[in-house]
C-alpha positions, 0 to 999 in steps of 0.5 A: 340742600336735599332735593329728595326731601323737597321734591314730590315722590322723591324726585331727584334730577341726579337719578333722572339724569343718571338713568338718562345717560345710561340710556343714551349711551346705549347702542342705537339698536337698543329698544330703550335708546329708540324710545328715548329718541323717537317722537311718539304721537300717542296719548296716555290712557284715561285716568293716567298721570300726565307727567311721564318720566320723559316730560320730567326728564325734558323739564329737568333738562330745560332747567339746565338749558339742554335739549334733549339732542344735546343731552344725548350727545353730552351723555356720550362723555360719561365722566362729563355727564356724571359731573353734570348730573351730580351738579344738577342734583345739588344745584337745581 
């Protein structure tokens, strides 16, 4: 089953997981990695969608029984993360 055909806005977990893994493997000094692992205390401006990329990613991780911390650790092993992201894309 192709998730892109059934998911809204072309959402595909393999794409989300691929980007997540790429950011998670960056050095800790990289702004993108800091943002990924930070706990922001802010609200989106009015009239903006409430579903952010991070919320979507966290929902996808939760459906695969992974926490954000576990996923960041797992993403350090690139071959394992790639297998997991491909499996998640075809079996979610």
